N, C-alpha and C positions, 0 to 999 in steps of 0.2 A: 133373442138370446145378446147378452151385454155385450160389447166388442173387447178384444183382447187388450191386455194393456201393452203400449209399446215396450219394446224389449230395451234395456240398458245399452247405452252405447258405450266404446269401449273406456277403460279406466284411463284417465291420466297420466302419465309417469311422474314418481318422485322428483325433485330436484337432482339426486344424485343422479339419476335413471336419463335426466334429461341431460346434466352435465355430462355424462359419461358419451351421450347418444352425439352431441355436438362434438365432444372430441374425438369418437370415431370415425363420424364423416367429413372431418376436417381435411388439412391440407397436408396428408401426408409426404407428398412431396419436397417440400417447405421443412417439413420436418425431419424428413432422412436426410435432405443438406446440411442442418444444424449439427443432426449427430455424425456426420461426415469428420466433423473436427477433431474430435476427440479419438474419434473410431483411426482415423488416418494418424493421429499421433503415434498410439499403442504401435502400430504397425510401423511405422518409419524408426523407433525407437529399437523395435525387437529387428527387425533386419539391421541394422546398424551395429547391435550386440553380436548378431549371426555371423558377420564378416570374417572376424579372426579367426584360425584354426584352433587358438589355445595349447600350442606346443605338441601339436599330435605328429605335426613333421609332414613325410611322403604319404607313412601309412595312414590315413586319415579312417577314423573308424567310426567318427559322429561326423556324415556331410553336414551342407549349409541347412538343408531343409529342416533336418533333426533339429540342428543347433536352435533353427528358426523357431522352431516350435519348445524347445528348453526355453527360451527368452521370453517367449510369450508367457508360458507358465510361471517364470520368475517375475514379471512384470505385474501378471493379475493379481498378485498379493499385495498390490496396492488399496486393491477393492474388499479384501478381505479373502483372497483365496490362499489355497495351500500352494506346498510344492513337497508332493512325497517321492521317492525313489523306494520302488520293490523289485528285488529278486524274481525272474521269472523262470528259471533254468539253474543247472550246474554251473559250476565256475566261479560261482560269486563268492568262496571261501578262499582261508589262509593258512599259511602254515604259523602256529602258536601253540601256547598254552592254554588250550581252553579253562573253563571253570563251568559247575554242575550249573544249570539251568540257563545258560546263556546261550543255546544253539547249537554250541560246539559238538560234534561228535567224537567217538574215541579216534578213529582215525586220522582227527588233525581239520577234517573238513568242516563246514557249515553249514546247516541247514538255511533256505530260504529266509532273507531278512528284509529288514527294510531303513531306511532314513529318512528323516522330515527334517525340512530347513523353514523357520518360521521369521519372516522377516517384512516389514511393510517399506518397501521402497518411496518416501516420502516425495522424490524429485517426481516420480510418474504421477504420485495421486495429486500434489501441486499442478502440474502440467497441463494432467488430464481435466481438473477444474478450471482451468483457466481457459483452455480449447473448448469445452462446455461452454461457459460462460460467452465467448467469443459467439460462439453457435446463438445463442440463445438471443444475444442483443442482436443478432441479426434477424431472427423472426420475429423479436420486438419491432424493428424497425418495417416490417410489412404488417405490422397491427396484432401479432398473437399475443393471445390470451392463456390462462390459467389451462384452458384446452390446448394448446400447442405446447405448456410443458409437459403434460401429461405424453402427448404423442412423442416428443423429442427425448424423453426419459424412458419409454418404451423401445424406442428405435436402438439408443444406446446399450439399456440393459442386452438387448435383442444380440448387438454384435459382439459384447462381452462374452454371453453365453456359447457364441458361436466360436469365437478365440478361443475360448475354454474349452472347448470339445474339440476344438484340434490341437491344443496345445497340449498333447498328451502322447508322444511317441514312445514307442518301443523300441531300443537300442540295444545290443550285444547283450540280449538276456538280461536289459535293465528295463523297467517301466516306468514312466512320468505321469503323475496323475497333478491336475492342475486344482481339485477343486469347483468347476464352474459354475454349479448351484452358488456356491456360498461368494464365487466373486460377480456373479449375476446381482445377487439379492443385495450386496453392498453399493454395486454401481446403479442398482435403481433409487437407494436411499437417498445416496448422495446427488445424483443428476435430477432428483425431484425437489430436493432442496436449492439446489444451484438453480435451476432454469424458472422453479417458482418464484424463487427471490427476484430475479433477473426483470422476469416481464408482468411480475408484480409488485412490483417495485412501488410505483407511483401510490398505488391503491392502498397497500401496504405502509407506507410511510405516514398517513394518516393518522392511524390509530395512537403511538407516539407521539405526534405532534401537539394531539389532547392531552394528554398525561406526563406534567413534569416528570416525574420518577421514570418512567419509563424512556422518555426520550434523553433524559441524563445516561442511562443505561445502555442506551444506542449509542449516543455519541462516544461515551467510555469506550464502548466494545468496537469502535470506529478506530480509535486513536491505539488502542491496545494492540490490535492488527497490526497498525501500519510498522509502532514502534517495534514491534515481534519481527516482521518481514525485513525490515534494514539490521537489528540488531542479527539475525538467523543469517542475511548475506554478507554481513561482515563476516562472521564466526566460520560460515563455509567456506568462504575466502581464503581467511589463515589455516584452517583445516585441510583443504586439498591442496595449499602451497604446501603444508607440512610434510601430507603423505606423497605427495609426488616426489619431494626431496628423502626418502625415506631408503634404506635400502634394500635391495632386490623389487622395486617397483617398475616395471616395465609400462608399454605402452598398454597392454590387455590389461594388466591390474588397474590402470587407470579407468581404464573404459569400463570395467565392470563396478569402479565405485562411483560412475556419475549416478546413476538413480539412486546412490545412497550419499548422494551433497547432504542435504538437509540433517539427515542422521548425524552424519558427522558435525557438521555445524553445530546441535544441540550438546554433540559429548564436549564440545570444546567450549561451549557456553559455559556448560556447567563446570567442568574443569578452572574456568577463569575465576568463577566465584566460589571455588575452594570444594563442588562436589567431584568426588572421585568417578571412576568408569570402573564398575565391577566387572568381576569374572569368576565364575563359578563352575569346574570342572568335579563329575563324577561318573565311575566306571570306569571300563576296559576298552582301549582301542589297538585294534593289532599293531599297529605303527609306534604307538605314544607308550604302550603297558598299561598298569594301572593309574590311575591317578583319581586324587582324591583331592582337591584345592580349591580354595576361595580366597579373594584376595582382590584388593583395587589399586586402581593408578592414578593418582592422583599429584599434588602439587609437589609432596615430598617424594613423590618416584621419579616427576619430571626435573627436578632438579638435579637427583640421582646418574639418572640417565645420559640426559645434558648437561647444564651446567647454571649458575645463579642467575646468569642473563635469559635464559627460557622462563622462571618462575618469574621474572621481573615483567618480562612480556606479557606473561599470563595475564598479571595483575592490573598491568594498563589495559589490557583487551577488556579485562571485569569493569574496569573504573570505566571506559568507552560505552560501554553495552549499557551499565548501569544511569550513566548519565544522558544516552539514547532514552533512555524509556522517561528517566523524571523530566528531562525538559520538552518532550514531546506532550507530557500529561501536563506540564505548566503553561505550555504555550496554548494548547487546546483544549482545556479545560474552562469552565465555567468558576467553580471553586474549588477549596481546599477538597471537600468532599467529593467532588468531581475526579479529581487528581487521584485520592488513594482509591476509586472505584477503578479507575484506570490502572493503576499498579496492582491492584487484586486481580483483576483479570487476565493483564499478561502474565502476572507467576501462576494462575490456574492452567491459563492455557500452555504457557512453558513446561509445565507438571505431567500435564496430560500427553503432548509430545515426546517428553522423555520416556515415560511409560510406552509408546510404539513405537521409538528409535531402537531397541536392541534387537540384538540378534540370539536365535536359538536355536540348536540344534540337537535332535535325537537317535540313537542309531538302536539297532537290537538285531541283532546275528550278521550275517554277511551279504554285501550288496557289493558291486563292481569292485571286487577284489579287496575290499575293505569289511572288516570283520570286529564283533565288539557289541556291547550294551553299555549304555549309559548318555550322559546329558552334558551340553556345554552351553552356557548362555554369558554374552558378554553386554552390557546395558548402563546407562548412565544410574548412579543410585539416586532416585525420586525423595527418598525421605532426607538425604542430605542436599538436595536439590532445594529441598522444600527449605529447609533450614537458614542455608546460606542463602536464596535468594531473597528471604523475608530479609537479613540483613541490608544486601546489597540496595534491592530494589527498595524498600522501605527507606532507606537511608536518601537515594537519590529523588526521591518524591519529596522530603522535606528539604534537600538543598537545592535543587534546580529553581526554584522560584527567588530564592536569593541570590541564586548566579545570575540570573536573570536581571535583577535590579541593579546590581554591581556592575552588568554590561552595557545598563543604560538602557534597557529593554522593557516592556511592559511589566509591571508587578504581576502575580500571579492572579492578584483580583483586582482586573482593571477597571476603572472609574472616569466618568467625563470629568470636566472642568468643574470645581468648586463654584458655588455661586461668585457672582462677581469677577470670574476670570473670564477675560478675554483668549480668544485663540493666542497663541504664544509661538509654537515653532510648525507652520503650516507642512502637510508631507510631501504630497505627490500630485502631478500633472499626470491623466492618464495616456499611457502608449496603448494607443486602443485595437480594436479589433474589426480583422474583414471577413465577413461571415462567407465571403466566396472561398476564402484559404481555409485549409484543415490544421494552421497553425494561430495562434496571436501574433497578430500582427506587434509594429516597433516604432521606435522613435523616428521619425525623420527631422531632416534637417533644420535650424533654424531659417526664419523666414529672409533673412538678410542674404542669404547664400542663394545661388542661382541652379535651381533643380535641373540636373540633366532629363532627357527625352527618356521614361523609362519604358522598361516591353511592357506587351499587353499584360500580364499576371505577377511580373516579379520586378517592379519599380526599383532603383537600386536607390540609397540615400542621395541627398545632395552633399555638397562641400559643409564640412562641418566649421562653427565659428572659428574664427581665430582667436586665440588667447587674450588679444587687446577685447575682442568683444563679450568673451565670458571669463571671467576668471577664476583660480581654483575655485575645486567647487567640491560640497560634501560627497559621500557617497551615494547618493539619489540624484547627483546632476547629471544631467542630458540635456541632448536638442530636445526640441519640439516634437511631440508625437504625433503621428497622422493616424486617423481612425480610419484612412481607405488605402492604405499600401500595405501590400504582401511581401513577406522575406525581405523586408529592411532591417539594418544593423544599426544598434545604437552610436549614435557619433558624437561623441561627448567634446564639449567646449574646451577641455583641459581634462587629462587624465584625473581622476578622482585623486583627492589627496586627503590626510586629516592629517591635522598639530602632531608634529612629534610627539608632545607632551600625553595625548589623547592614545597614541600607538603604545607607548610603553606603557601608561595604566592599564589599557585593556592584554597587554602581553604578562603584566604582573597579575592581575585577576585571572584570568586563565591559568597561569603557572601555579599559583598559592591554591586555585581551587580544584586542580587537578592532585596536589600534592598532598592537600587534605584529603580530598576521598581516597586516594590509594594509599594513604595513613589510616583511614577511619575503617574503608571497607576491607583492605590488605591487614589491616591488624587485628580486626575484630574475626578474620578470617581463620588468620594464625594463631589466635589466642581460642577460637573452638575446635580448631585442629590439635592445638595441643590438650586441652580440655578430653580431646576423644581420643588422647594415648598415639596421635601420628595418625590416625585412619585415613587411611587411605580406604539489576538488574538492568516548522515551515513560517522570516518573520512571522509569525502564525498569531493567530487569533485566540482572544480569550475574550469570555464574557459574564459580568459578574455584576453585583447589585453592587453601590459604592460603600467604603467602610471610612470612619473618619481618619484613620491612621493613613489610608492612601490618597483620599482627597488631600490629606495635608500635604502630603508627599508631592503629589501632581499640581499644588495648587502655584501658580505665577503672580509673582505679588504686585499689587498696584494697575493690576491691568483693569480696563472699564468693561462691563458688559457688554457683549454683542448678541443679537437676535437672528437666526439662520432666515435669510427671506432673500429673493430675488425679484429685480423690480427689471423695468423694459422687456417682460418675455412673460409669454402667457403660460409659462412652468407655475403651476398653482403649487405650494410651499408652507407648510403648516408654521406660524410663527413663535416659536417657543422659546426660554431659555437655554445657554449649553447647559447649563448645570441639571434640567431638569426636561428631557425631550419626553414630548406623548409619542411613546412606541405603539403602534396602532397592535391588536389582534393578528396573530400571526406572523410576526415579526419581533426580531430582538437584539437588542444593542452589541454591538461589537466594539474591542477597541483594538487596532491595530499597532504592534510594534513601532508601525513608520510613523505614528504621532497623528493620528487621526482616530474619530469615532464617527459610526453611522450605525443605522439600525438594516438589516438584511431580513429577508424572508426565513422563518425559524431554521426548518432544515439546509440552509446552505452553510458552506463555510469557506475557508479560505484556501483557494486550489493551489497557486501559483503565485509566484513574483518573479517576472523575469523582465530584462532589457527597463527595469525601472517602472516597471506597471506590473498592480497585484491586482489580482484577479479573484473576487469570489461570485460561486454560483453552486448550484444542486449538483448531484449524482447524475440528472438526467436533464433532457431540455436542452436548447439553446440559449434561454437568456442566460446572462450574465452581468456584473457588474464590476468595470473596472476601471482601478484609479492611479496616479504617478505623480511625479515629483519633478519640477525642472524648477533649480536652483539659480537666482541671480537671472532668470529669463529676461534677454535683452529684446524682446517685443511686448506688446499689449496682446491679452490673450483675442482680440477681434483682430487685430492684423495679423495674429497667426491663422487665426480660421479662414480668413479670406485668401491666404497662401495656401493652403491645404484644401480650400475647394476647388483651386485650379488643377492642383493634380489629381483629385476625385472626379470631377469631370472630365479630365481627359481616359481616366484609366478604368471606373466604373461603369457595367453597363445601363442604362434609362438613367443615370443618374438623377435627381430632382430636388432642386430645394426646397423644404418647406419655411423654414425661417432660418436666417443670420443676422445677429444685431448685437450690438453693445448693449449692456445692460448691469445691475449693481448686485452682488451677493452678499449676503451678511453686511451691507453696506460697503464692500470693496468692489473697485472695478472687474468686471466681468466681461462675459459673452457666451450667447447661448447659441449652436448650433444644431440645427434639425433636419433631417435629409432621409429620402430612399434611393435604392437602388434595384438592380435586378442581378439575382444569384446565377452565375455563369453556369454552376454547374447544374440546380436544382429547377432553373428559371421562376424560383418563387421571387418576390419582392420583400425588401429586408428594410426594414424601419429602423432607423439609428437617431440617439440625440446627446448631444456632450455640452456639459455646462463645466464653462471653466473660470476661473478668476486669478487675479494676482494678490496676494496677500502682503501684509506689513513690509514683510523682509525682500520682498521684489522674487520669490517662490512664486510660479504657475502652477496651480493645484487644480486638477477638475476629476469630476466623476462621468462616465460615459457608459454607454448600455447601447445593447443592438438585439433585435427579435426579429421574428418572422412578420411583416406587417397584420396576418390574420391574427396572431397573438398578442396586437399591441397593448390593448387597454390593459391587462396585469402587467405587462414589461414596464408601462408608463408609472400604473401605482407603485412599484417598487424602486423606479426611478425619482418619483415626488416621494414618496417616504423617504430615502437615500439621504435628498437635499433639505427635507424640513428636520431631520435630526443630527444634522451633519455637524462635528466640532471638531477643531483642532486639541490636541492635549500635548503639554509639557512635556516631552520626555528625555531634556537635556540635564 
C-alpha cells in the first residue's frame, strides 16, 4: 500500500508575529531601566507637590500619603487622565438657597455630588517626554531597535497604569478618581512615538532625504519646534515672574503653578499678540451665588488693571517673539517657501497647544463642603490667536530676511560668489574637537607663546599674544585653535572691537527695525481690536539656489576666479569653480553667515557657534565638521600645526601622526595635519584631519573633522566633499 504523505511542518510566523516574538524575547531589564527615567520623574514631582500641607495647620485632614495620591492624579492628566472628585457619604452639603433639579433637598442639605477638573499640565508632559527621550537614547547606545521601543513603551505604560490605580484616595467622605486607563492609553501612544522616533531615527531619516518635499517639511518642522521652544521659554519666564509678584500668591501657590508653566507661557504669548484669555462661568456655587458671565482679559483690560507701561511691555514681548520666529525661519530655511512653511507650522503648533492649555471645571451637587451646579472655563481664545498669529508671524517671516541683510548677515536666499569672483572675506579657522572630551574643544594660544605644562585631561591655554603681535580684530578674531586640547578657553590677542561707525549703524538698524515691527504689529493689533469693539509670532545656515539679485549683491568686483584645490597633500579634492561647485548626491550646499559656503550631508545642520568655531553635524553619530576663523594670524598654518602637535603628543594617548606637511589650498599657503589617537574613555582609535590655510587678508581659515577609525571612510568622503566645494562669500 502506498506510503502516507508526510505531515506538514509548522507554519512560519507572519512578519508581525516574528517582530512581536523578538520584542517579547528581548532585553526587558534594559527596557525597564529606560522606562525608569520617566517613571521616576512623575514620582519625584508628586513627592514635591505633596510636601506642603496647604493651609491645614495643626488639624491635618489630608495626610502626606493622601496628598501624594492626589498629586499623582493631577499629574497623570498630562497623558489624558482625568481628575474627578465624588462625595461618598453625608457631610458634603452646605447651607443655601437651593434650586430645582440641582440636587438640593428641602432641608438645606445636598445629595451626593461630584466635581471634575480638566487641565493638561504641559510642564509634566514636556519633562516626561524628555525623560523618555533620554531613556530611549541610552537604549539606542546598547543597539536597541524598534523591538526595544515596544518594550520600553509597554513598561512605561504599565508604570503609568499602576500609578493611576494608586492615585485614587478616599479622604473624609470624598473619593478621587484619576481615570487610569485613559492615562495609560495616552502614555502608550506618546511613548511609542518618542521611543520609535529615537531608536529608528537613522532609518527613518533616509525616507525624506530622497524626497525633496518631505525633506523640506521635516526641516521646517524642526525649525518651528526650536522657535516655539525659545518663544515659550521667554513667555513662561515673564508669566511666572508676573504671577509670583501678584497679590496673595505664596510659596504653596507658586508650587502648584509649576506644572502649568507652559500653559501660562501660552497665555502670555497670546496676550502679547492681542489674543485675550477668555473666561466663562455658568450656574450657581454656594460661595459665589448665581453666575452667568462671559468675558476676556486682553490688552485693554491689562492697561486698565495696571498701566500703559504694561501694555507696552506686552507689545515688546510680542515683537521679540515674532522676530524670533521670523529670524529662525530666515536663517535655517533654504528658500521663501520653506520660510513660509516654518511660519505656518509654528502657528499650527501654537494653536494646538492653546487648545490644550485651558482649565475647566464642572460641579454637580455637593462635595467637600462646596455645593452647586455649573461650569467654569479659562483658556486663550483660539480664534483670536489664529487671527493675530497670522498678522505677527506672517509679518515677521516677511521682514526677517531683510533684517538679516541690513545687519550684514546672509540673505534669505544664500548663494555662492558669482562667476569670476575670487574669495573676498575669509571666515574662520576651526577651533577643533577632542573626541575624548564631552564638550567641543576650544582655541589655543598662538605658537609664539610658551605653553605651560597642561594636566592630563584639561590643559590650560598658553599665554595669549600681546597687542603688538595681534592688532585689534573683528568679532571672529581669536588665538589659534588646538584640535587636541580639552576645556581650553579662547585667548584673543586683543579684545574684539568693531569700528564706532559700524556699532552705531548696527544700533540704528536694530532700533529702526524694532520700532517698525512694533508699529506694524502693534498697529495691526490695535486696529483689529478696534474693529472688534475692544474685545477682549543660530549665525545660522541657509541654503538655496542662487538668484540673479543675490548674486549681484554678493559679487566682489575685480576679483579673479580661483579653483578650490589642494596641493602637497594626498587629500583628493574636486577642481571646480567657486560659482558652481559640483555637489555630490546626498549632500547640499550651505552658505554660512560667517562668510563661507560648502557642501555637507543632506541631513546635517549648523549645530553651534562657540569659541569662534562653527560646528556642522547630524543629530546622531560622532562625525562632524568644524570651521573657525583667526584674523590677522601672526604665524603660518604649518608653524601652528607643528606647535599644536607637541601639545597633542604630550596629552593624547597613543598619538600617531599620519601626515603633517605644508601645502597650498586654492592657490594659497596652507598645511594639512592627519593623525590618530586613543579615546581615553572608550579605548577606541579616533581619526582626525585638519586642512588650514591663510587667506589674502591674513585670516587663517580651516576645516577639521574627526571620527572613529572604523568609520573613517565615510568621514573622509564628507571632508573631501567639503574641501572640493569650499568657497568664501563676501558678507561685508
